[in-house]
C-alpha positions in Angstrom: -18.1 -0.4 27.7 -18.1 -2.6 24.6 -17.8 -1.1 21.2 -21.2 -2.3 20.2 -22.7 -0.6 23.2 -20.9 2.6 22.4 -22.2 2.5 18.8 -25.7 1.7 20.1 -25.7 4.5 22.8 -24.0 7.1 20.6 -26.2 6.6 17.5 -29.4 6.4 19.7 -28.7 9.5 21.7 -27.6 11.5 18.7 -30.6 10.6 16.6 -33.0 11.1 19.5 -31.5 14.5 20.2 -31.7 15.6 16.6 -35.3 14.3 16.3 -36.5 16.0 19.5 -34.8 19.3 18.4 -36.4 19.1 15.0 -39.9 18.4 16.4 -39.6 21.1 19.0 -38.5 23.6 16.4 -41.4 22.5 14.1 -43.9 22.9 16.9 -42.8 26.4 18.0 -42.5 27.7 14.4 -46.0 26.4 13.6 -47.3 27.8 16.9 -45.8 31.3 16.2 -47.1 31.4 12.6 -50.6 30.2 13.4 -51.0 32.6 16.4 -49.7 35.5 14.3 -52.0 34.6 11.4 -55.0 34.3 13.8 -54.3 37.7 15.3 -53.8 39.2 11.9 -57.2 37.9 10.8 -58.7 39.3 14.1 -57.2 42.7 13.4 -58.7 42.7 9.9 -62.2 41.9 11.3 -61.8 44.7 13.9 -60.8 47.2 11.2 -63.9 46.3 9.1 -66.1 46.7 12.1 -64.5 50.0 13.0 -64.9 51.4 9.5 -68.5 50.5 9.4 -69.2 52.0 12.8 -67.2 55.2 11.9 -69.5 55.8 9.0 -72.8 55.3 10.9 -74.6 58.2 12.7 -77.5 56.2 14.1 -77.0 54.6 17.5 -79.6 51.9 16.6 -77.7 51.2 13.4 -74.5 51.0 15.4 -75.9 48.3 17.7 -77.0 46.3 14.6 -73.5 46.7 13.2 -72.0 45.3 16.4 -74.3 42.3 16.1 -73.2 41.8 12.5 -69.5 41.8 13.3 -69.5 39.9 16.6 -67.2 36.8 16.2 -68.6 33.3 16.4 -67.1 32.7 19.8 -66.4 36.0 21.4 -67.5 39.5 22.1 -67.5 43.0 20.4 -68.0 46.2 22.2 -67.7 50.0 21.9 -65.8 51.8 24.6 -66.3 55.5 24.9 -63.5 57.9 25.9 -65.8 60.3 27.6 -67.4 57.5 29.6 -64.1 57.0 31.4 -63.4 53.8 29.5 -66.5 52.1 30.5 -68.1 49.8 27.9 -70.9 51.3 25.9 -72.6 49.0 23.5 -71.6 45.3 23.9 -72.6 42.1 22.1 -71.4 38.6 22.9 -72.3 35.2 21.5 -74.3 32.8 23.6 -71.3 30.7 24.5 -69.2 33.6 25.7 -71.5 35.7 27.9 -68.9 35.6 30.6 -66.8 38.0 28.6 -69.3 40.8 29.3 -68.0 40.8 32.9 -64.5 41.6 31.9 -63.5 45.3 32.6 -63.1 47.6 29.7 -60.5 50.4 29.2 -60.1 53.0 26.5 -56.7 53.1 24.7 -55.6 55.7 22.2 -53.2 53.0 20.7 -54.0 50.2 18.3 -53.7 46.9 20.2 -53.6 43.4 18.8 -52.5 40.6 21.2 -53.2 37.2 22.7 -54.6 37.3 26.2 -55.5 34.7 28.8 -58.8 34.9 30.6 -59.2 32.2 33.2 -57.6 29.1 31.7 -58.5 29.9 28.1 -56.6 31.8 25.4 -58.3 34.7 23.5 -57.3 37.0 20.7 -57.9 40.7 21.6 -57.9 43.7 19.2 -58.7 47.3 20.1 -58.8 50.0 17.4 -59.5 53.7 18.2 -62.1 55.5 16.0 -63.8 58.9 15.7 -67.5 58.5 15.0 -69.5 60.6 12.6 -70.8 62.7 15.5 -67.2 63.4 16.7 -67.2 60.9 19.6 -63.9 59.1 20.3 -64.2 55.4 21.1 -62.5 52.0 20.8 -63.9 49.1 18.8 -62.8 46.1 20.8 -63.2 42.4 19.7 -62.3 39.5 21.9 -62.3 36.1 20.2 -61.8 32.6 21.6 -58.8 30.7 20.4 -60.0 27.3 21.6 -60.1 25.9 18.1 -56.5 26.9 17.5 -55.4 25.7 20.9 -57.0 22.3 20.2 -55.2 22.1 16.9 -51.8 22.9 18.6 -52.6 20.3 21.3 -53.2 17.7 18.6 -50.0 18.7 16.9 -48.1 18.3 20.2 -49.6 14.8 20.7 -48.8 13.7 17.1 -45.2 14.9 17.5 -44.8 13.2 20.8 -46.2 9.9 19.6 -44.1 10.1 16.4 -41.0 10.9 18.4 -41.5 8.0 20.8 -42.2 5.6 17.9 -39.1 6.7 15.9 -36.9 6.6 19.0 -38.0 3.0 19.7 -37.2 2.1 16.1 -33.9 3.9 16.3 -33.0 2.0 19.5 -33.8 -1.3 17.9 -32.1 -0.5 14.6 -28.9 1.0 16.2 -28.6 -2.2 18.3 -28.9 -4.3 15.2 -26.4 -2.0 13.4 -24.0 -2.4 16.3 -24.3 -6.2 16.2 -23.8 -6.3 12.4 -20.7 -4.1 12.7 -19.3 -6.1 15.6 -20.1 -9.5 14.1 -16.9 -9.8 12.0 -14.8 -8.1 14.6 -16.2 -10.5 17.2 -15.4 -13.4 14.9 -11.9 -12.1 14.4 -11.4 -11.8 18.2 -12.7 -15.3 18.8 -10.4 -16.6 16.0 -7.4 -14.9 17.5 -8.2 -16.3 21.0 -8.5 -19.7 19.4 -5.2 -19.3 17.7 -3.6 -18.2 21.0 -5.2 -21.1 22.9 -4.5 -23.9 20.4 -1.4 -22.7 18.6 -3.1 -23.5 15.3 -3.6 -21.0 12.5 -7.4 -20.6 11.9 -9.0 -18.5 9.2 -12.3 -16.6 9.3 -15.2 -18.0 7.5 -16.4 -15.4 5.0 -20.0 -15.8 4.0 -20.9 -12.2 2.9 -21.0 -11.6 -0.8 -20.6 -7.8 -0.6 -17.2 -6.2 -0.7 -17.6 -3.6 2.1 -14.9 -2.6 4.5 -15.8 -5.3 7.0 -15.5 -8.0 4.4 -12.2 -6.6 3.2 -11.0 -6.5 6.8 -11.8 -10.2 7.1 -10.1 -11.1 3.9 -7.0 -9.1 5.0 -7.0 -10.9 8.3 -7.1 -14.3 6.5 -4.2 -13.1 4.2 -2.3 -12.1 7.3 -2.9 -15.4 9.0 -1.7 -17.2 5.8 1.5 -15.1 5.8 2.0 -15.8 9.5 1.4 -19.6 9.0 3.8 -19.7 6.0 6.4 -17.7 8.0 6.0 -20.0 11.0 6.4 -23.2 9.0 9.5 -21.7 7.2 10.9 -20.7 10.6 10.3 -24.2 12.0 12.0 -25.7 9.0 14.8 -23.1 9.1 15.5 -23.8 12.8 15.3 -27.5 12.3 17.8 -27.4 9.4 20.1 -25.0 11.2 20.1 -27.2 14.3 20.9 -30.2 12.1 23.7 -28.4 10.2 25.3 -27.0 13.4 25.1 -30.3 15.2 27.6 -32.0 12.9 30.5 -29.6 13.2 29.9 -29.3 17.0 30.0 -33.0 17.3 33.3 -33.2 15.3 34.8 -30.4 17.4 33.7 -32.2 20.6 35.1 -35.5 19.4 38.5 -34.1 18.5 38.6 -32.1 21.8 38.0 -35.3 23.8 40.7 -37.1 21.7 43.2 -34.4 22.6 42.1 -34.6 26.2 42.7 -38.3 26.3 45.7 -38.9 24.1 47.0 -35.5 23.1 49.9 -35.7 25.5 50.8 -39.3 24.7 50.6 -39.0 20.9 51.8 -35.6 19.7 51.1 -36.7 16.0 47.3 -36.4 16.9 47.7 -32.8 18.0 48.2 -31.3 14.5 45.4 -33.5 13.0 42.9 -32.5 15.8 43.7 -28.8 15.7 43.3 -28.7 12.0 40.0 -30.5 12.1 38.7 -28.2 14.9 39.9 -25.2 12.9 38.2 -26.4 9.8 34.9 -27.1 11.5 35.1 -23.7 13.3 35.6 -21.9 10.0 32.7 -23.8 8.5 30.5 -22.9 11.4 31.6 -19.2 11.2 30.6 -19.1 7.5 27.3 -20.8 8.2 26.5 -18.4 11.1 27.3 -15.4 9.0 25.0 -16.5 6.2 22.3 -17.4 8.7 22.5 -13.9 10.2 22.3 -12.3 6.7 19.3 -14.4 5.8 17.6 -13.5 9.1 18.3 -9.7 8.7 15.0 -7.7 8.9 13.9 -6.0 5.7 16.0 -8.5 3.7 13.6 -8.1 0.8 13.7 -4.3 0.6 15.1 -2.8 -2.5 18.6 -1.2 -2.3 19.6 2.1 -3.8 20.8 1.6 -7.3 23.2 3.5 -9.5 24.7 3.2 -12.9 28.1 1.4 -12.5 30.7 -0.1 -14.8 30.9 -3.8 -14.2 34.5 -4.6 -15.2 36.3 -2.8 -12.3 33.9 -4.4 -9.8 34.5 -7.9 -11.3 38.3 -7.4 -11.5 38.4 -6.3 -7.8 36.4 -9.4 -6.7 38.6 -11.7 -8.8 41.8 -10.2 -7.5 40.6 -10.8 -3.9 39.9 -14.5 -4.6 43.3 -14.9 -6.4 45.2 -13.6 -3.3 43.1 -15.5 -0.7 42.8 -18.9 -2.3 45.7 -18.9 -4.9 43.3 -19.8 -7.7 43.4 -19.0 -11.4 40.6 -16.6 -12.2 40.4 -15.0 -15.6 38.1 -12.1 -16.6 37.1 -11.6 -20.2 35.2 -8.4 -21.2 33.9 -7.0 -24.4 35.8 -4.1 -26.0 33.1 -1.6 -25.0 32.5 -0.9 -21.3 29.5 -2.8 -19.9 27.3 -0.8 -17.5 24.4 -1.9 -15.3 21.8 -0.2 -13.1 22.4 -1.8 -9.7 23.9 -1.5 -6.2 27.7 -1.9 -6.1 28.0 -3.3 -2.6 25.3 -5.9 -3.1 26.7 -6.9 -6.5 30.1 -7.4 -4.9 28.5 -9.7 -2.3 26.8 -11.6 -5.1 30.1 -12.1 -6.9 31.8 -13.4 -3.7 29.1 -16.0 -3.2 29.1 -17.2 -6.8 32.9 -17.3 -6.9 33.1 -19.1 -3.6 30.8 -21.8 -4.9 32.9 -22.1 -8.1 36.0 -22.4 -5.9 34.6 -25.0 -3.6 33.3 -27.4 -6.3 36.2 -27.2 -8.8 40.0 -27.4 -8.9 40.6 -26.0 -12.3 40.6 -22.4 -13.5 37.5 -20.1 -13.2 36.4 -17.9 -16.0 34.4 -14.7 -15.7 32.8 -13.2 -18.9 31.3 -9.8 -19.2 28.9 -8.8 -22.0 25.5 -7.3 -22.7 22.4 -8.1 -24.9 19.4 -6.1 -25.8 17.8 -6.5 -22.4 20.5 -7.1 -19.8 24.1 -6.8 -18.8 25.5 -10.3 -18.1 28.2 -11.7 -15.8 29.0 -15.4 -16.4 31.1 -17.3 -13.8 32.2 -20.7 -15.2 33.9 -23.5 -13.3 35.2 -26.8 -14.5 34.1 -28.8 -11.5 31.9 -31.8 -10.7 28.7 -30.1 -12.0 25.1 -30.5 -10.8 22.6 -33.1 -12.0 19.8 -31.7 -14.0 17.2 -33.0 -11.6 18.8 -31.2 -8.7 19.1 -27.7 -10.3 15.6 -26.5 -9.3 16.4 -27.2 -5.6 19.9 -25.6 -5.3 18.4 -22.2 -4.2 16.6 -23.8 -1.2 18.2 -23.2 2.2 20.6 -25.9 3.4 20.1 -27.9 0.2 23.2 -29.7 -1.1 23.2 -32.0 -4.0 25.7 -34.3 -2.2 27.3 -33.6 1.2 30.5 -35.3 0.0 30.9 -32.5 -2.6 32.1 -30.2 0.1 33.8 -32.6 2.3 35.9 -34.2 -0.5 36.7 -31.1 -2.5 37.4 -28.6 0.2 37.9 -29.0 3.9 35.8 -25.9 4.6 32.7 -27.4 2.9 29.4 -25.8 2.0 26.5 -24.9 4.2 23.7 -24.9 1.6 22.9 -21.3 2.4 25.0 -19.4 -0.2 22.8 -19.6 -3.2 19.7 -19.0 -1.1 21.3 -15.8 0.1 22.4 -14.9 -3.4 18.9 -15.3 -4.8 17.5 -12.9 -2.1 20.2 -10.3 -2.8 19.6 -10.5 -6.6 15.9 -9.9 -6.1 16.7 -6.8 -4.0 18.8 -5.3 -6.7 16.6 -6.2 -9.6 18.9 -9.0 -10.9 18.4 -12.6 -11.8 20.6 -15.7 -11.4 20.4 -18.5 -14.0 22.3 -21.8 -13.4 23.3 -24.2 -16.1 25.4 -27.3 -15.3 26.6 -30.6 -16.7 27.8 -33.4 -14.4 31.6 -33.9 -14.6 32.1 -30.8 -16.8 31.2 -27.8 -14.6 28.6 -25.2 -13.8 27.9 -21.7 -15.2 26.2 -19.1 -13.1 24.8 -16.2 -15.2 23.9 -13.0 -13.5 21.4 -10.9 -15.4 21.6 -7.2 -14.4 19.2 -4.4 -15.5 20.6 -2.0 -18.1 21.0 1.7 -17.2 17.6 3.4 -17.4 18.6 6.0 -20.0 19.4 3.1 -22.4 
């Protein structure tokens, strides 16, 4: 069953049930109250008649009293105890003469109740009295309740008609409500089917001016589609660039492998050249693959746990590692006072490796690392004296696979660059609340400044 049908059915059945329960309750409460009120009034009339008869000593006056207290549509009679409960004096209205045929019975108890005679309802009241002459009798009044029955029948009819009319309105309105609720959901479903069929990212058309939950759901859906579209295009570009970058080293490796296969045994001098070229490209592919994996790691943008750390030991350790691995001169200059930062030590070390590796690849001279702090940040500056970066290219160096000039890596270092290092460095810096600022001058070198947050207590 569709959701709109469920909404229609549930709301209709619920409202109809509540309406019927309310109307039935109203009817029976009104019925009980009016019957009770009618019997109470009948008992009061009978009490008045009994009091008047009790005070009368004249049988002729008693008969006149009965005529005076006979109800408009009913009967009044006096039933003697000594007469075996047979009716004595009896008076009926012209429309209720048939009541005189009803058997009478003396009762020592006061009786007030509703009775049914034939197919009609009557109110019946019997009150025992002791007359002035000492006789014991009942004053009994039987009164038609046709007027009250007609009123209740009219009430029933009104309630039934109103219930049917309201239920019809509820059925129509609940169906309309279900369609209104399902309209944006249906549009969303159709849009998703269209996206699945065509492969194109389509957004919902939002016409409503209100800001209810359904409109917000549509806006959220469009935002999600925008994010998916952006991610899809980035993924396409990423895969395309990765394929292009991996194709070159694979082609070089294949070429040298074929060269070894054809002439390796005949010309031993080619063996060392080919092996070195294959090793160099394999190392470059390994570095590129590792960086690709890091960039593709889920939750890359999540913040890492941070602590207050002293920067100089971390920087010294990274510099010492590069000195041993690449036999390069790397100098660390720090202020007299210790420089602290609120960051993640492991991610900071990875950042330093990336920035130092860039400085190593694009320079042959010494590399300087400076530590200091200002009023807002702790700073680490990594300076090289290499080929530099043109000012027009600086805004693009953090893009994936972007290299100012492919010959920079080929000519300066056999391992080369992949164009992924700075992109990865930027993502890591965001995750630890840091910022990377690059300044460069062609032919003179590049300075990478890492701005780290100060400890919170400061």
